[in-house]
C-alpha positions as CSV (number, residue, x, y, z in Angstrom):
1,M,0.0,0.0,0.0
2,L,2.8,2.5,0.9
3,G,4.5,1.8,-2.4
4,K,1.3,2.5,-4.3
5,R,0.8,5.8,-2.4
6,V,4.4,6.9,-3.1
7,V,4.2,6.1,-6.8
8,T,0.8,7.8,-7.2
9,A,2.0,10.9,-5.3
10,L,5.2,11.2,-7.6
11,V,3.1,10.8,-10.7
12,L,0.7,13.5,-9.5
13,L,3.6,15.9,-8.6
14,A,5.2,15.2,-12.1
15,L,1.9,16.1,-13.7
16,L,0.7,19.1,-11.6
17,L,3.9,20.9,-10.6
18,P,5.0,21.7,-14.3
19,A,1.3,22.8,-14.9
20,I,1.4,25.2,-12.1
21,F,4.6,26.9,-13.4
22,A,3.7,26.6,-17.1
23,S,3.6,29.9,-18.9
24,A,0.1,29.0,-20.4
25,A,-2.6,29.1,-17.7
26,W,-4.9,26.9,-19.7
27,I,-2.7,23.9,-19.0
28,W,-3.3,24.2,-15.3
29,G,-7.0,24.9,-16.0
30,A,-7.5,21.9,-18.2
31,I,-5.7,19.4,-16.0
32,T,-7.5,20.5,-12.9
33,L,-10.8,20.5,-14.7
34,V,-10.4,16.9,-15.5
35,F,-9.6,16.0,-11.9
36,L,-12.7,18.1,-10.5
37,A,-14.9,16.3,-13.1
38,A,-13.8,13.1,-11.7
39,A,-14.4,14.4,-8.2
40,A,-18.1,15.2,-9.3
41,Y,-18.5,11.7,-10.5
42,E,-17.4,10.3,-7.2
43,W,-19.4,12.8,-5.2
44,S,-22.6,11.9,-7.1
45,R,-22.0,8.2,-6.5
46,L,-21.6,8.8,-2.8
47,L,-25.0,10.5,-2.9
48,G,-26.5,7.4,-4.5
49,H,-27.0,9.0,-7.9
50,R,-25.2,6.3,-9.8
51,R,-27.0,6.9,-13.1
52,A,-26.5,10.7,-12.7
53,A,-22.7,10.5,-11.9
54,A,-21.6,10.7,-15.5
55,L,-24.0,13.6,-16.0
56,A,-22.6,15.5,-13.1
57,A,-19.1,15.0,-14.4
58,A,-20.0,16.0,-18.0
59,T,-21.9,19.0,-16.8
60,L,-19.0,20.3,-14.7
61,A,-16.5,19.6,-17.6
62,A,-18.7,21.3,-20.1
63,I,-19.3,24.5,-18.2
64,G,-15.6,24.5,-17.1
65,A,-14.5,24.1,-20.8
66,V,-16.7,27.1,-21.7
67,L,-15.3,29.2,-18.9
68,L,-11.7,28.1,-19.7
69,A,-12.2,29.2,-23.4
70,W,-13.6,32.5,-22.1
71,H,-10.7,32.9,-19.8
72,E,-8.3,32.4,-22.7
73,R,-9.9,34.6,-25.1
74,G,-9.8,37.7,-23.1
75,G,-10.4,36.9,-19.4
76,W,-13.4,36.8,-17.2
77,P,-15.4,39.9,-16.2
78,T,-14.2,41.4,-12.9
79,W,-17.3,40.2,-11.1
80,L,-17.2,36.5,-11.9
81,V,-14.4,35.4,-9.6
82,P,-15.5,37.2,-6.4
83,A,-19.2,36.5,-6.9
84,T,-18.5,32.7,-7.6
85,C,-16.0,32.6,-4.5
86,A,-18.3,34.6,-2.2
87,A,-21.3,32.4,-3.0
88,A,-19.3,29.2,-2.4
89,T,-17.9,30.4,0.8
90,V,-21.2,31.5,2.2
91,L,-22.7,28.1,1.4
92,W,-19.7,26.3,3.1
93,V,-19.7,28.6,6.2
94,V,-23.6,28.2,6.6
95,L,-24.4,24.8,5.2
96,G,-21.2,23.0,6.1
97,P,-21.5,23.0,9.9
98,L,-25.4,22.6,9.6
99,R,-25.0,19.5,7.6
100,L,-22.4,18.1,10.0
101,R,-24.7,18.9,13.0
102,R,-27.7,17.2,11.3
103,H,-25.5,14.2,10.1
104,D,-26.8,14.6,6.6
105,A,-24.5,15.6,3.9
106,R,-26.7,14.7,0.9
107,G,-28.8,17.9,0.5
108,G,-28.8,19.5,-2.9
109,G,-28.0,16.4,-4.9
110,W,-25.3,16.3,-7.7
111,P,-26.1,19.8,-9.0
112,L,-24.9,21.5,-5.7
113,A,-22.0,19.1,-5.6
114,A,-21.0,20.1,-9.2
115,A,-21.5,23.8,-8.4
116,L,-19.3,23.7,-5.3
117,L,-16.6,21.8,-7.2
118,L,-16.8,24.3,-10.2
119,A,-16.3,27.1,-7.7
120,C,-13.2,25.4,-6.3
121,W,-11.9,25.1,-9.9
122,V,-12.6,28.8,-10.6
123,A,-10.7,29.7,-7.5
124,L,-7.7,27.4,-8.4
125,L,-7.4,29.0,-11.9
126,A,-7.8,32.6,-10.4
127,L,-5.1,31.9,-7.8
128,R,-2.8,30.7,-10.6
129,D,-3.5,33.9,-12.4
130,I,-2.2,35.9,-9.5
131,G,0.9,33.7,-9.6
132,P,2.2,30.2,-8.8
133,V,3.4,31.3,-5.4
134,A,-0.2,32.6,-4.5
135,L,-1.6,29.2,-5.5
136,L,1.0,27.0,-3.8
137,V,0.7,29.1,-0.5
138,A,-3.1,28.8,-0.5
139,M,-2.9,25.0,-0.9
140,A,0.0,24.8,1.6
141,I,-2.4,26.3,4.3
142,V,-4.6,23.2,3.9
143,W,-1.6,20.9,3.9
144,V,-0.1,22.4,7.1
145,A,-3.4,22.3,8.9
146,D,-4.0,18.6,8.0
147,I,-0.4,17.5,8.9
148,A,-0.2,19.5,12.1
149,A,-3.6,18.3,13.1
150,Y,-2.7,14.7,12.6
151,F,0.5,14.8,14.7
152,A,-1.0,17.0,17.5
153,G,-3.9,14.6,17.6
154,R,-1.6,11.7,17.9
155,A,0.4,13.4,20.7
156,F,-2.3,15.1,22.6
157,G,-5.7,14.1,21.4
158,R,-8.2,13.4,24.1
159,R,-11.5,14.9,23.2
160,K,-13.1,13.6,19.9
161,L,-14.0,16.4,17.5
162,A,-16.8,14.5,15.6
163,P,-16.7,10.8,17.0
164,S,-19.8,9.7,14.9
165,I,-18.3,11.1,11.7
166,S,-14.5,10.7,11.9
167,P,-13.4,9.1,15.2
168,G,-9.7,9.8,14.7
169,K,-10.1,13.6,14.7
170,S,-9.8,15.4,18.1
171,W,-10.2,19.0,19.3
172,E,-6.5,18.9,20.4
173,G,-5.5,18.0,16.8
174,A,-7.7,20.8,15.4
175,V,-6.1,23.4,17.6
176,G,-2.6,22.0,16.7
177,G,-3.5,22.7,13.1
178,F,-4.7,26.2,13.8
179,V,-1.5,27.0,15.7
180,A,0.7,25.6,13.0
181,V,-1.1,27.6,10.3
182,A,-0.9,30.8,12.3
183,L,2.8,30.4,13.1
184,L,4.0,29.3,9.8
185,G,1.8,31.8,8.1
186,L,3.5,34.7,10.0
187,A,6.8,33.2,9.4
188,A,6.1,32.8,5.6
189,A,4.9,36.4,5.5
190,S,8.5,37.6,6.3
191,V,10.0,35.7,3.3
192,P,10.4,37.9,0.3
193,A,9.8,35.0,-2.2
194,L,6.4,34.4,-0.7
195,S,5.2,38.0,-0.9
196,Q,2.4,36.9,-3.2
197,G,1.2,34.5,-0.7
198,L,-2.0,35.1,1.3
199,P,-0.2,35.5,4.8
200,A,2.0,38.3,3.4
201,Q,-0.9,40.0,1.7
202,L,-3.0,39.7,4.9
203,L,-0.3,41.3,7.1
204,A,0.3,44.0,4.5
205,H,-3.3,45.1,4.8
206,W,-4.6,44.1,8.1
207,P,-3.4,44.1,11.8
208,A,-1.7,40.9,12.8
209,P,-4.6,39.6,15.0
210,A,-7.1,40.0,12.0
211,A,-4.6,38.2,9.6
212,V,-4.2,35.4,12.1
213,L,-8.0,35.0,12.5
214,A,-8.3,34.8,8.7
215,L,-5.7,32.1,8.4
216,V,-7.3,30.1,11.3
217,G,-10.6,30.5,9.5
218,L,-9.3,28.9,6.4
219,A,-7.8,26.1,8.5
220,A,-11.3,25.6,10.1
221,L,-12.9,25.5,6.6
222,S,-10.5,22.8,5.6
223,I,-11.7,20.7,8.6
224,V,-15.3,21.3,7.6
225,G,-14.5,20.1,4.1
226,D,-12.7,16.9,5.4
227,L,-15.5,16.1,7.8
228,H,-18.2,16.7,5.2
229,E,-16.7,14.2,2.9
230,S,-16.2,11.7,5.7
231,L,-19.9,12.0,6.4
232,L,-20.7,11.5,2.9
233,K,-18.7,8.3,2.8
234,R,-20.2,7.1,6.1
235,Q,-23.7,7.6,4.8
236,A,-22.8,5.8,1.6
237,G,-21.2,2.9,3.4
238,M,-18.0,3.5,1.6
239,K,-14.3,3.6,2.7
240,D,-13.1,5.7,-0.2
241,S,-14.8,8.0,-2.7
242,G,-13.2,6.0,-5.6
243,T,-10.3,4.1,-6.9
244,L,-8.8,6.4,-9.4
245,L,-5.6,7.1,-7.3
246,P,-4.0,3.9,-6.2
247,G,-3.2,3.8,-2.5
248,H,-5.0,7.2,-2.0
249,G,-8.6,6.3,-3.0
250,G,-10.5,8.8,-5.1
251,V,-9.9,12.3,-6.2
252,L,-12.5,13.5,-3.8
253,D,-10.5,11.9,-0.9
254,R,-7.4,14.1,-1.8
255,I,-9.1,17.3,-2.4
256,D,-12.0,17.4,0.1
257,A,-10.4,20.0,2.4
258,M,-9.6,22.3,-0.6
259,I,-13.1,22.4,-1.9
260,P,-14.3,25.1,0.7
261,T,-10.8,26.7,1.3
262,M,-9.7,27.6,-2.2
263,P,-12.8,29.9,-2.9
264,A,-12.4,31.5,0.5
265,A,-8.7,32.1,0.0
266,M,-9.3,33.6,-3.5
267,L,-12.0,35.7,-2.0
268,L,-9.6,37.1,0.6
269,H,-7.1,38.0,-2.1
270,R,-9.8,40.0,-3.9
271,L,-10.8,41.7,-0.8
272,L,-7.3,42.7,-0.2
273,G,-7.1,44.4,-3.6
């Protein structure tokens, strides 16, 4: 299993890293659109819409292809990115915790799933338009929160965060993730090469406490995304969202925490000007 995970991770890095730094933005847009269409297929199957899964993937891919062509032919109107990211962020902030509290992640069906994934894709492409550093730093916030929460939970975890959804997660782990994101974010903001990143931009425009609060908020959203997918899988009686990535499960298993955080991160960039 470990060997499969390593090989799959290396293949993904070999595919995605050159796309992030490629001079043509459409390469990143096209590759990520394929992955998110696959995630739409997996999400629909978790909802029990097996017959509609292909329709969900095709719908997302078709709309995304139109948006990508529009992006390449002259750019999107100035309102499209902030409106899309704001709508997705509000939905996640309001509906995410509500769904977790009700123990039901199936509301809205595949159209809502496809819409949320499309918003994530728009944010990923818009972050890449700012620059590769802005994109990588936004994704790194999710990775840092996840890794720190895992180790803090292993070392100090006592109180379960959501025992009926994901028994392995603890409040101590979540706090560890928040602290790591805050501290590393403040450290990253002082690195000149990372000046395009969100931590540096936040500290350039806001007081430090507000900047830290924003970074912790993104880390909290990543937990909501993770728990939401765990609840989806639990309701569907499935261990993984799919089998597309050997050793890792499905695409949705790998991007669940990014689905709510990327639109929120992009929205913050726009708010900062």
